N, C-alpha and C positions, 0 to 999 in steps of 0.2 A: 504494500500500500504506500502510495506516495505521501510525502509530508504535506500537511495543509499549508496553504499560503497565508501570509500575514495580511492585515488590512492594507499595509503599505504596498505590498506586492500586487494585491488585487486592484488597488487604485491605479498603479502604474500600468497594469495589463489593460485596463479598460479606458484609460485616458491617454497614456503616452503612446501606445502602439497605434490607436486610431489617428492620433495627431501626426505621427510620422508618416502614416499611409496617406493622409490628406495632403501633407506637404510634398510628398513624392509625386502624387497625382498632379498637384499644382505645378511642380517643376516640369513634369512632362507636358502639361498644357502650356507652360511658359515657353518651352522649347518649340512647340508647334506654332505658338504665336510669333516667336522671333523668326522662325522659318517662313511663315506666311508673310510677315512684314517685309523681310528681305526679298522675297519673291515679288511682292508688289512693287518694291522699289526698282528691281531689275526689269520687270515688265514695263513700268512707266518709262524707264530709260530706253528700252528697245523700241517702244512705240514712238518716243520722241525722235529717235534716229530714223525710224521709218517715215515719219512725217517730214523730217528734214530732207530725206532722199526724194520724197514725192515732190517737194518744191523744186528740185533740180531736174525733173523730167521735162523734156521738150520734144516737140514733134519735128523731126528732120526729114530730109528728102527720102531717106531709106527706111523711115519708120521712127519709132520712139528711141530717144537717146537720153542719157543722163549727163548733163554738163557739170561734172564734179571736178574741181581743181585737184591736182595731185596732193597738195598739202592737206586739203580737207579729207581726201580719201585715206591718207596716212593716219590722220587723227581719228578717223572712224575705225580703222582696223587695229589701232593700238590704244586700247582702253585699259590703262594700268597693266595688271598681270593677265587680263582676259584677252582672248582672241575674238574679234568680231568679223563676221562675214555677212555678205548680203547678196541678194539677187533681185533682178527686176525683169519681168517678161510681159509680153502683151497677151491679148486674148487668144492668139493662135498658139501660144506656148513657146514663142521664140524668146529666149533669154538674151536681152540686148545689153545687160550689164551685170557683173558680179559672178558668183559661183553658181554654175548650172545645177549643182547637186542639191540646191535648196528648192528646186522647182517642184511644185505640186499642182496637180489638176484641181481646179476650183478650190483654192486653199482658204478663201474667206467664207464667212457665214453668209446665209441668205439675206440677212438684214444689213450686210455691209459692215458689221462690226469686226474689229480685229480678232484674230484667233491666236491664242498662245498655247504652245505645246512644247514638250521635251523631245529632243531628237537624239538618236544614236548616230553620231557623226565621227567617222574615222576612229572608232574605239573609245570615244568619249561622249559625254552627255552635254548637249547644248540646249539652251533655252531660246526658242524662236518665236517671232511674231509674224503673222501673215495679215496683210491688209491690201486694199484695192482702192483705185481712184479712176478719174476720167480726165483725159486730155481731149477737149472738144467732144466728139462722139466716139472716141476710141478708148476703151478701158485698158487698164494696166494693173499689174500685181507686184507687190514688193514683199520680200522676206528679209528679216534681219535676225541673225542668231549670234549668241555670245556664250562663251564658256562660263562655268559656275563658280570660279574661284572667288570673285568679289562677293557673290551672293553668300557663299559659305562663310567668308570672313565676317560679313555683316551680320549674318544670323548667329554666328558664334559669339560675336561681340555683344549683340543684344541679349543672347541667352546668358552670357557671363554677367552682364549688368543686372539681369533679373535674378540669376541664381545666387549671387553673393548676398544681396539683401535677404533673399529667402533663407539662405543658410544661417545668416545671423539671426533672422526671425525665429528659425527653428531652435537654435541654441538658447535664445532668450525665452522662448515658450517652454522649453524643457526645464530651464533653470527656475522659471516662475512656477511651473507645474510641480517640480520636486519640492521647492520651498513651500508652496501652498499646501501640498499633501502633508508635508512634515508638520507645518503649523496647524493644520486641521486635526492631525492626530495627537497633538500635544495633550489634550484632555484625556485621551485614552492612555497615553504613556504615563501621565501623572496618576491616573487611577491605578494602573498596574504598579507603579512605584509605591503609592500609599498602601496598597494591599500587601505588596511584597515585603515592605519594611516592618510590618506589624508582627508581633508575636502571637502565639496561640491564645493569649489571655487578653489581648487588646481588643475590646469589643465596642469601642467608641464608634458612633455612626459616621459614615462617610459624608462629606459635604455634597449636598444634592442641589441646592438652589443655584449655585454658580455653574453647574455642569450643563453641557449642551442638551437640548431637548431629546436627542436620540439616545443619550446615555442615562437619562433620568429614570426610565423604567428599570434598567439594570441596577443602578445604584439603589433605587427604592427597594428592589427585591433583596439585594445584599443587606441593606439596613434592617429589613424585617427579619432576615435570618440572624443577624447580629443581635437584634433585640431578643429573639427567642433564646439564643445561646446565653445572653446576659442573664435572663430570668432563670435559665437552667443552672448556671454557675452560682447565682445568688442563692438558689435553693440548696445547691450542693454545699456552699459555705455555711448556710444555716444548719444543715445537717451535721457538718463537721463540728460546729460550735456546740450544738446540742449533744453530739456524741462525746465531745471532749468533757463536758460537765458530767454526763452520765457515767463515763468510764472512770473519771478521777475519784469520784465520791466512794464507790464500793472498793476500789483498789486501795485508796488511802485508809478507809475504815478497816479493811482486812489487814493491812500492814500494821496499823495501830494495835489491833487486837492481838496479832501475833507477837508484837513487841511486849505487850503487857503480859501475855502468856509466858514469855520467855523469862520474866522476872522470877517466877516461882513455878517452873514447869515440873511435872512428874519426870523422873529420871529416864523412864523408858520412852517418853514422848519428846524429850528435848531435841534429839537429832531430827525428828520429823518436823518440829516447829521451825528449826533453823533452815531446813530445806524449803519449807513452805514460805518462810519470810524471804529467802533469796529468790525463789520463783516469783513471788508477788512483786518484789522490787524490779526484777527483770521484765515482768509483764507491764508494770507501770512505766518503766523506761521505754519499752517498745511502743506502748500505746501513745505516749507523749511524742516520740519520734515520728510515728506514723501520722499523727494529727498535725504536727508541725510541717512535715513534708507535703501532706495533702493541701494544707492551707497555702503554703508557699507556691506550689505548682499552679494554683489558680489565682495568683496575685500578680498584678502588673505594676511596673515601676511607678506609674502615675498615681497608684493607689496608696503608696506608703508616704509617711511623713519624714521628710529629710530636713535636718537642721545641721547647724555647725556642731560637730561632736569632738570632744577632747578624747582622742583615742588612747592617749597615754593613761588618763584617769580610768577609762573603762578597762584597760588591760590590768591595771593595778587592782581594781576591785574584783574582777573575775579571777585573777590569779590567787587572791586571798582565799577564795572559796575552795581552791584546789590544794592549798598548802597542807592541810591535814591529811588529805589522801596521799600526797606526794611523800610526806614523812612516814606514813604507814607503809608505803611500798619501798621506802628507803631510796627515793629518787630525788635528786637535787633539782629544784625548780628555780631557774635563773631568769630574772627579768632585767633587761637592759633598757632603761627608760630613755626616751627621746621625745621632746615636745612635737606633737603631730596632730593637726586638726584636719578633719575630713567632713564632707557632707554625707549624711546617712541617717539611718534610723538607730537610735541608741539601743532599743530593745533587740533589734535584729543583729547589731554588731556584738552585743553580749552573747546572743545565741551562737553566732559564728565562732567567737573566740572560745566559748564553752565547749562546743563540739570538737574544735581542733585540739584543745588541751585534754579533753576526755580521750580522744583517739591517741594522742601522744603518750599519755600515762598508761594506757592499756598495753602498749607495745614496748615500753621502755623497761628493761630488766632492773633488778636491784643494783645499786651503786651507779645507775645511769644518770643522765642529765636530760632535762627538757628546757630548751632555751626559747624565751619570748623576746623578740627584738623588733624595734620600730626604727625606720630610716626615713629621712627627709626625701622628698621627691624633686622633680624638675618641672619643666614646662609641660611635659607629657603626662606626668604622674604626680598626684598630690603627696604620695608617700607609699611605703610598703609595711605590711605586717608579716613577720616571719616567725614561724614555729618550727623548731628543729628538735628531733629526738635522737636517742641512741639505740633505737630498736633494731630489729633484724633487717629492716629495709624492705624494699619492694622491687621485684625484677622489672627491668626496663620495659618489657612487653606488657606488664600489668599496670603501668602508671596511668595510661589512658582510660582504664576501666575502674579506677578507684571511686568515682562518683556515681557509678551505677548502683541503684538501690539493691540491697541484699547481696551484692557481689562480695565474695571473699576470695582472697588470694589462695591459690592451691597450697594445701598443707597447713593453713592457718587454723590453729586450735584456740586462739584467744577469744574469750567470751565477748559477745557484742551482737547487735542486731543488723549491722551493715547499712545504717541509714544516716549516720552522722555526717559523712562527707557529701552525701547527696543533698542534705539540708544546707551545708556550707556552700555548695555550688549554686543552689537557688538563691541564697542571700547575696552571693557575689553577683549573680545575674541582675537582681533587682537594684543593685548599687552601680551597675554598669562598670564593674571592676573586672580584674583578670585574676584567675586562679592558676597557679603553676606548681607542679610537683617535680622534685628532683631527688636523686639519691647521691649523697657525697661519694666521690671516688675513693676517699681515704678510709672508708670503712662502711659499716652499716648505718641504719637510720634513715629517716625521711625528712625532707625539707619542704615546707609548704610556704609559698609566697602569695600574698594577696596584695595586688597593686591597685590603688584607688586613683580614679581620674579627678582632675580639678574641675568638677562641674557641680552645679546646684540643681537639684530636682525640685519640682513643684510640691507644695504642701498639700497632702490629702489625708485620708484616714490612715491610721496606723494599724498594724496587724499584731494581734496578741499571740503568745505562745504558751503551750502548757508548761507549768512549773516542773522543774526537774524533781 
């Protein structure tokens, strides 16, 4: 099956090709016109020569003669590059002057009007005129013929004078046509660009009032679809919010009851309560992560509240929450503070940093280190957040899969639900930042870099997250 044509190609096919055909037909007609005009000029010249000869015919003792001086005869026979011959004969067919090979019986029309025709003369084509007249009561006939070199030059010159403006006109028409088609399709290109630049969660209606009339039904249909999707996503977000509250309450209650039960448990049930508490906490963590990811995946950057954020202060506050855990795992938590201000959502940035630290501590062995570093940016970046651990690292072939939900590196037995980095990626997307993973060549570990752009987002509604 052949590829479908674009609107631009369709317009060119239906406008440019007919225009070229019309101008080619016009050129052919111009050539015929120039040829006809040159022939008329040649015929008039031949007829004038015939009239001049008829004025020189006289009646002599032996019959009709032409009293033509030698100089005039030479001028008649030498007409630029063309050869001119003539003949004159009486009613009996006697050629009394000129070339007898031009003789024709009854050469003129019945009305006495001159007759023009093309002759094959000595291997060439001549244009000839035949006319007649009277001297007293005696009729005579005159024929004048000329080669076609002058006529061809004249017709070629006329055709060139017509063809050059037509060629320029064709080029101008093609340029105007191409520009006109391109300008006409600008709304279509703009519509394609607007739709192509949108993410799956950007459901704002397309501008319909300024669109051409032909595009309005299409845009109206797309806007109706976007409105239906917006209502569906809003319902989905409400469901997530309701599910979040419904899940948190029983899980939190169950955890509290198990913690109380562990204060004075029967000895034979203590291991069971410990396992139940660990399972409940994992379930709580998984539910919170699932709800966070689901909410982020249906959130657009224009929906979050972005303000000037002191990222150094957020890092310090979040790191404090992980100090006890780091000491328990005998992991050194290092923070290298650097003043850094970025535009973003404080709540989301806390969630991002919390997930990165949680992931780093999970994979860092005892006596290992987790480094939190901030660096100033340049014109292209407002700054960088860097989290680096001393864990086993990740194979280079797996780095691009780290943000896939529930993906685990082959052979990884570390407890976790596989959603933390997926949440980090969504938060990075909403902040128009960049996320990059590397493994240091000097040993194991994973280095995570988040580069923020120096841009300010519009202030909209903020997005809440489940409490860890």
